[in-house]
N, C-alpha and C positions, 0 to 999 in steps of 0.2 A: 515557375520558379525553375531556375536551374539544378538540371539536377547532377550535376560532375561530381563524382567521387574522388574525393583526395586520401594521400595517406600522410599520418604523423608518425613518426616514429618514436620510440619508445624511449630515446635519451630527450628528444623533447616535445614528451610530451607532461610535461609539470608545466617548462615555459607557455604551451601553448596554452595550457589552460587557466595560465595566472594571464594572458592576454585577452581570454572568449570569456573570463570573469566579473562583469561589471562592478561586482559586490562582492559579500558576504559570502565562502566557500562555504556547502554543507555537503556531505558524500561519503561515500563507502571508503572506509579504510581499516588497517589493523591496528590494535592494537593490545600490547602483550599476551600476542597472539588472539585475540579476541578481534570478531570482525562487528567493528561502529559502523552505524549509522549516525551522524553529528557534526558540528560544524569543526572547519578544521583551519585553525586558527596560522600553522603555519606551513605550505603547501613540502617545503623543501623539505624536514623533518617528517613526514608522515610517507609509509608506506600506504598504497592505494591498492585498495579490493578491486580491481575490474575484470581479474582475470580469475577469480573465482566463483563458488556460489552465492546467489542472493543474501544480503546479511540477515540477522536473525531480527533484526527492529525494519520496521515498515517505514520508507519513506512518507505516509501518513504522518508521521511523531514533527515530520518539521513544519506541516501543513494546517493540522490538526491537533495542536501539546496534548499530553496529556494531562496538564493540568493548567488553566490559565486564570490570569484574572479580568473580565471582563468588564467590572464598572467599579466604579471608588462612588460614594454617596453619604451627607453628612448624615447621623446619627436621628436627626429629629425632622428635617424637613424633605431629608427622601430625595435629594435635589443629584441627579445620575452624572459621572461623569466617566466616558468613555473616551479609551484610547485607544485609536483600531493601529497595527504594527505598519510603518511605513517606509519599512527600508528600501533603501533603492536598491532592484531588483539583486537583488540575494541569487546565485546559482548552486542549483542543486547536483552532483553528479553520481552517475554510476546509477540512477534509477533502472533496475531490468523491467521488461515487458511485464512481470504481473503487478507491480508496484505503481505502473504505468496506466494501466488499465484500471488499477482501484481508486488512482484517480479521478480519472474520467467518470467512474460510478460516481467517488463522493461529490463529483461537480452536480449530477442531474440532480441530488439531495439537497446538498447545501446552497445550489447557484439558481436552485428551479423558481421561474416566473421571476415574480413582481418579491419577493419573501427571499432574504437573502443573510447567510451567515457572515455576517461584514468580516468577521476578523479570520476565514479561511478566505474567503473575495475577497481582500487585500494580500493575501499572502501568494495566492493563485496568479491576481493579475500582474506582478511585478518579481515573476520569480522566471528566470535562465532553467528551461529544462535540459541536461545533458544525461541523455542515456545509454546505454550498454547491451549488449548483445550479453547473452548468457554462454559463457565457455564451458563455467562446469552446471552441475546440477547436485543440491539437498537432492537425501533419501528420501525425503516428505513431497521432493517437488510433481506434480501432477497437472500442469496447465494444458499440456495435450490433450488429456482425457476431457477437458471442457472446449476443446476443438480452436485452440489460441495458441501462436507459436513462441516460443523461448526466447523472442527478441520482440522490441519495440517496431511497427508501422506506419505509426502516426502520431499524435501528439507534443512531440519534440522537439527542439529547434536544433539540438544537435545529437546524434549519436556516433557511438562509438564502438565499432567492431571489433573485436581481438581476431586478430591476424598473429603469423611470424614477425618477429621484431617491430610492433608498431597495431595501430589500428588505422581502419579504413575509414575516413571523416564523414561523414551524410550532415546535407543542413535540412533542416523538416518543417522551416519556417523564415519568411521574411528578416525577421527579426534575430534568427542562426544563421542566415549567408550574411547578415550585416558584419553579426563578430567574426565569421570568419574572417573575415576581408579583414580584422586586424591581426593577422596572425598567417597572410597570405607565405612571407619570409621561411614557414616554419614544417608547409605543408608542401607537396608535387599531387600530381594527379595520380591518384590510384591504375593501375596497370592491368590489364586485363588476369594476367596471373594471381595479382593481389583478389581483385573482386572473386576470385573462382576461390581464393582461401577465402573468402569471407565465406561465401556460400555453401562451404565444405563445411566448415563449422558449425555452420547452421544447421547442418542436415546431420553432422555428425554429433550435435546436442539435441535433436531431435530423435535420432535414433536411439539414443539412453535413453532417453521419455519413455519412448515408445516400450524399449523391452522392460525399463525399472517397471512399466507400468501394466506390462500386462493382464495380470489378472484380474485388472479394472477395465474391462473391454466388456462393455454391455454389450446385451441385445436388444434395450429400448432406451428412449433419451432419458438420461438424467432426471430431470423434471416430471416426467410419468411414473419412473421409478418410484421418488418420493412421493408424488401423491396418494399411489395406489398404496404406500405401505403406512398412508397415513392413520388408519386405525390400527393398525400391525399392534400385537402384543410383544413384538420382539423388542419396542421401545424401554421397556421395561427392564430387559438383558443386555441391553447398547448402554445405559446411563447406569450401571451398577460400577463402573470403575469412574464415574464423576461424585469429583468431591466439592462440586459449586465454586469453586474460585474462579470465576472468571477469565483466568488467561486467555482464554480462545477468542475469546471475542475482544479480547486490551489488546493481544498481538495480532487481530485479525486487521488489515488493510483497508478494509470494507465495511467494518463495520463503525458506525457513526451517534450510537448512543450517548449520551450523557447527560449529566444533572449539574443541578447549581446547589451551590447553599451558599451565605454569608457568614461573616465574622469580622471578628475588627480587622485593621488594615495599619502596618507600619510606615503605609504609603506618604501618611498624613498625618499626626497628633489629633484623635479627637475623630476619626472619619470610620467610615466600616467598607468593607468592601463584599462584591461579588465573585467566586470564584467558580469554573466550569470545569468538572472531569468528569473524565472518563465514567461510564454507566454499563452494564450490562443484564440480557433480557435472563441472563441464568440465575441469579441471582432472586433468593424469595420474593425480597420484597417488590422487586421490579415493577409487579403490576401492578401492586395491592392500592385499593381505593378507599378514601374516604367515609365513614357513614357507619351506620350501627349494622352490628355484625348480622350477615346472611343478606341484606339487604341489598348489598354490592359485593358480592361474591368476588373472589381474587381469578381473573379467567384462566390463570395456567397456575394449579395450590401445588402440581407434584413438581417434582426433579423433569422427568420422562417429559411432560407437557412442553418444559420449555425446551428441553435438547431437541424434543420435536417441532419447537415453534422454529429453532434458527436452522432447520433442516428448510425447513416449507420456506422460510423468509429467502435464503440463499437460491435453492433450487428449484421453485418454482413461483412465489409471487414478485422476485426482484423480476426475472424475463418476464410474466405476466404484462407489469406495469413500464417495467425501461429497457426491455428487448434484452436483456443480457442477464447471467448471471447475476447474483451478488457474493457471488469468489471467483478470485482467478488463477486457481489453482498452486498456491505459495506454498502451501505444505505447514505456516509455521505453527497454527492451531494445533496439532498433534506434536511439534518438538517441546510447546508450550506446556500441551497438558502433563497435566500430575499423573493421572491414567492412564495415556499414552491412547489414548482415543484417535481414530484415524480417520478421518473420512470417507476414505476411499473405502476404508471394511465395511463403512456403518452403511453406505450405500449397499455394497453387494451384499450385504445380509439382506438387507431390505428388498436385493432383487433377485435371492435365490426361494 
C-alpha cells in the first residue's frame, strides 16, 4: 500500500471531510462548550474537536449503543423479527488511539469465531474510520502507563495528525486510499518539515503523559501487581468511595456486558420488543443465580469483591486470554466516578 503522507489545510478540512465521508458522519465536536461524540448533521455548523483531549463519551457508543431494539415479536407465537442496521458506509471521525484499541478489543468479544453479535458486526463492517492523534491530554489519561502511544498505529482508514495550520493525512487501508483519491485537489504531499512537526507533536504528547503519570511507574508488571493483590485486605478500603452506580463500566470503551429485557412496543400495535442495554459487573444483582437460597450462592456478594473482579478482568484475565489489556488508559472511569476512584491509584496502592 502507498505510504505517501499528505497535508490538508485547516481551511480545507471540512470540504476534505465531506469528500471522504460517503455516508452519515459521527464524530468529535463541541456543542455549548461541551465535548460531544455523536452524529454530525451539518458539518459546516459545528466546531470539530480534533485538537483537544479525547471526548468524555467513547466511540463505542456508535457501535454498541447504550440501548437498542434487537427484536420485535408477536405477543402470542413469539415469531422474532430482527432488523440489522444497514446504513451505507457511515463515517466515524476523530477516534483517538485509546478508543480505536478499545474497538479492536470489542472485536475479540463480539466478532470471535462463528458466534457474532450481528448489530455490532454490521456497524463495524460498514464504517469508515477516520482517527486523530491526541494533541492534548485529559488529567486522567494514562495510555502510556499501559505501553501504548497517544496516536493510532493501525486499524484506521484515514488518520489525521494535527500540526500547524492543518493536518498530516495518512491512509491506513485500501479503502482509505480510495477515499483520499476523492480529495486529491484539496491535499498536497506533506513536506519533510510537516512530517517532522507531526513527529514532534506526538513526542510532546508522550512527554506530557509521562510527566503526568510519573507517580505510576511500577517496578512490576501491572498484571502481576493485581494478581498478587487478589487476596489483599486493601480492597475493603479501596471500595469505600464506590456507590455502585456503574458509571465506570458504562463509560468504559472496552466494557461489553449487557442485559436483555422485553416490553410492549410502539413499533407496531400488539407487538412486543426485546431491548439490549448496558449492564455492570459492579451491580449487586449482576451475578445472582436462580435457585433455593444457599444452594446457588452469588459468586461476588460484596462490593469489594466486585471491584476486585473488575480489576482482575481488565489487567489479568483479558491479557491471559487475548494478550491485551481490557483497558486502554483513557481514564474516563475516573472522570465519571462519583467517588473519584482512580485506577492508577488503586494499582499504586496494591503495589505498595
